[in-house]
C-alpha positions in Angstrom: -13.1 -16.4 2.8 -12.4 -13.0 3.8 -14.1 -11.1 7.0 -16.1 -8.6 5.4 -16.3 -7.0 9.0 -12.7 -7.1 9.7 -12.1 -5.2 6.2 -15.1 -2.6 7.2 -13.3 -1.8 10.3 -10.2 -1.4 9.0 -11.5 0.7 6.1 -13.6 2.9 8.8 -10.4 3.3 10.8 -9.2 5.0 8.3 -11.6 7.0 7.3 -12.2 8.5 11.0 -9.1 8.5 12.1 -7.1 9.9 9.7 -3.9 10.2 12.2 -3.6 6.6 12.5 -1.7 6.3 8.7 1.3 8.2 10.0 1.6 5.3 12.7 0.4 2.6 10.5 3.4 3.8 7.4 5.9 4.6 10.0 5.4 1.4 12.0 6.2 -1.1 9.0 9.5 0.9 8.1 11.6 -0.1 10.6 15.3 -0.9 10.0 14.9 -4.4 12.2 12.2 -5.3 9.6 14.4 -4.7 6.8 17.2 -6.4 8.3 15.1 -9.4 8.0 14.1 -9.1 5.0 17.9 -8.8 4.1 19.1 -12.0 5.9 15.7 -14.1 4.9 17.2 -12.9 1.1 21.0 -13.9 1.7 19.6 -17.4 2.6 17.0 -17.9 0.1 18.6 -19.2 -2.5 16.0 -20.8 -4.8 14.5 -17.8 -5.5 17.7 -15.5 -6.0 18.1 -15.7 -9.9 14.4 -15.3 -9.8 14.8 -11.8 -8.0 17.4 -10.5 -10.4 15.4 -9.4 -13.6 13.2 -7.5 -10.1 16.4 -5.9 -8.9 17.4 -4.4 -12.2 13.8 -3.2 -13.2 14.3 -1.8 -9.4 17.7 0.0 -10.2 15.8 1.3 -13.2 13.0 3.0 -11.6 15.2 4.4 -8.7 17.3 6.1 -11.5 14.3 7.7 -13.0 13.3 9.0 -9.5 10.5 6.6 -8.7 10.6 7.7 -5.1 9.3 11.4 -5.3 6.1 12.3 -4.1 4.4 12.7 -7.2 5.3 8.8 -7.9 3.8 7.5 -4.7 0.5 10.0 -5.0 0.0 8.2 -8.2 0.9 4.8 -6.9 -2.2 5.1 -3.9 -4.7 6.9 -6.4 -4.2 4.2 -8.6 -5.6 1.6 -5.6 -8.4 4.2 -4.5 -9.2 4.5 -8.0 -9.8 0.9 -8.2 -11.6 1.0 -5.3 -13.9 3.8 -6.3 -14.4 2.2 -9.8 -16.4 -0.6 -8.1 -18.3 2.2 -5.5 -19.5 4.0 -9.0 -20.8 1.0 -11.1 -23.9 1.6 -12.8 -26.1 0.1 -10.2 -25.2 3.1 -8.0 -27.8 1.9 -5.1 -28.5 3.9 -1.7 -25.8 1.6 -0.1 -23.0 2.9 -2.6 -24.7 6.5 -2.7 -24.3 6.4 0.9 -21.0 5.6 1.6 -19.7 7.7 -1.0 -21.5 10.8 0.9 -19.8 9.6 4.0 -16.5 9.2 2.9 -16.7 12.4 1.2 -17.9 14.0 4.1 -15.4 12.8 6.8 -12.4 13.1 4.5 -12.1 13.0 0.9 -10.0 10.5 -0.7 -7.5 12.9 -2.2 -6.8 13.9 1.2 -6.3 10.4 2.4 -3.8 9.9 -0.3 -2.0 13.0 0.9 -1.7 12.1 4.2 -0.2 8.9 3.3 2.4 10.0 0.6 3.6 12.6 3.4 4.1 10.0 5.8 6.1 7.6 3.3 8.4 10.4 2.4 8.9 11.5 6.1 9.9 8.2 7.1 12.1 7.5 4.2 13.8 10.9 4.4 14.5 10.2 8.1 16.0 7.3 7.3 18.3 8.5 4.9 19.0 11.6 6.8 19.7 9.3 9.8 22.7 7.7 7.3 24.0 10.6 5.9 24.4 12.6 9.2 26.2 9.6 10.2 29.1 8.4 8.2 29.9 5.2 10.7 26.5 3.9 9.5 27.3 3.7 5.9 27.9 0.2 6.0 24.4 0.0 8.1 22.9 2.0 5.2 24.0 -0.3 2.4 22.6 -3.3 4.2 19.5 -1.7 4.9 18.8 -0.3 1.1 19.6 -4.3 0.3 16.9 -4.9 3.0 14.6 -2.7 1.6 14.7 -3.7 -1.6 14.3 -7.6 -0.9 11.1 -6.5 1.2 9.9 -4.6 -1.8 10.5 -7.7 -4.4 8.7 -9.9 -2.0 5.8 -7.4 -1.3 4.9 -7.1 -4.8 4.9 -10.9 -5.1 2.7 -11.3 -2.5 0.6 -8.4 -3.7 0.2 -10.4 -7.7 -0.7 -13.7 -6.0 -3.2 -11.9 -3.5 -4.5 -9.3 -6.1 -3.6 -9.8 -9.0 -5.4 -6.8 -10.3 -4.2 -4.5 -8.4 -0.7 -5.7 -8.8 -1.0 -5.6 -12.9 -2.5 -1.5 -12.6 0.6 -1.0 -10.4 2.9 -3.0 -12.7 2.5 -0.9 -15.5 4.5 2.0 -14.0 6.7 -0.4 -11.9 4.7 1.1 -8.9 4.5 -2.2 -7.7 7.7 -2.0 -6.1 6.6 1.1 -4.1 3.4 -1.0 -2.6 5.8 -2.0 0.6 6.2 1.6 1.8 2.4 2.3 1.9 0.8 -1.5 2.1 -0.5 -0.9 5.8 -2.3 2.0 5.3 -4.3 0.5 1.9 -4.2 -3.0 2.2 -8.0 -2.5 3.4 -8.8 -1.3 0.6 -7.0 -3.8 -1.8 -8.8 -6.6 0.5 -12.0 -5.1 -0.6 -11.2 -5.0 -4.5 -10.1 -8.8 -3.7 -13.2 -9.8 -2.4 -15.2 -7.5 -5.2 -13.1 -9.8 -7.9 -13.5 -13.5 -6.2 -17.2 -12.9 -4.5 -18.7 -10.8 -6.7 -20.9 -7.5 -6.2 -23.2 -8.8 -3.3 -20.0 -9.4 -1.3 -18.9 -5.9 -1.8 -22.2 -4.4 -1.1 -21.7 -5.9 2.5 -18.5 -4.5 3.3 -20.0 -1.7 2.0 -23.1 -1.9 4.0 -21.1 -2.6 7.2 -18.8 0.4 6.6 -21.9 3.0 5.4 -23.2 1.7 9.5 -19.8 2.2 10.8 -19.3 5.7 9.2 -23.3 6.9 10.1 -22.8 5.6 13.7 
């Protein structure tokens, strides 16, 4: 069963210390990690055929400029909209109202979304610029892109298994393929959504109560 204290702690950290968002995003978008996924994909022959369809979907999405700022903003917004949907249920008890007021008072979700999107684009742009300025690294760039693609696919699959509702929401616009870019900064909210779906309103309310206490401290 998911640790409600841990989820509340991670959400509170993002709201109270938004400067950590950039570190979370940049920390997971690393060359060694993507090389690791590339190697994993090469040796994982059992799922190679299964992933071909996703690779084709990704190629089409890239052609349609899925990696632009607007799409990243939309993808992250979908996650927060799913989270806020449960914050604004008809019951609207005191806990929900206090959490909403605390979040808005500290930092609106739109600001958090913008910080996440900016951090993603900053890191992706840095990686791209590095390869463009170093022709000798062209092969490395190709390999890295291969690793990033493998990582995108496997992160999407993990999201589908762990949080089917969020996956279905993102999948409608191929945004599940972008999830690996901002997973670290949105996972606490996804975990809270999954608690609401699988354990019901009381468990979700417990997270919100713990979050309210942390935000009001």
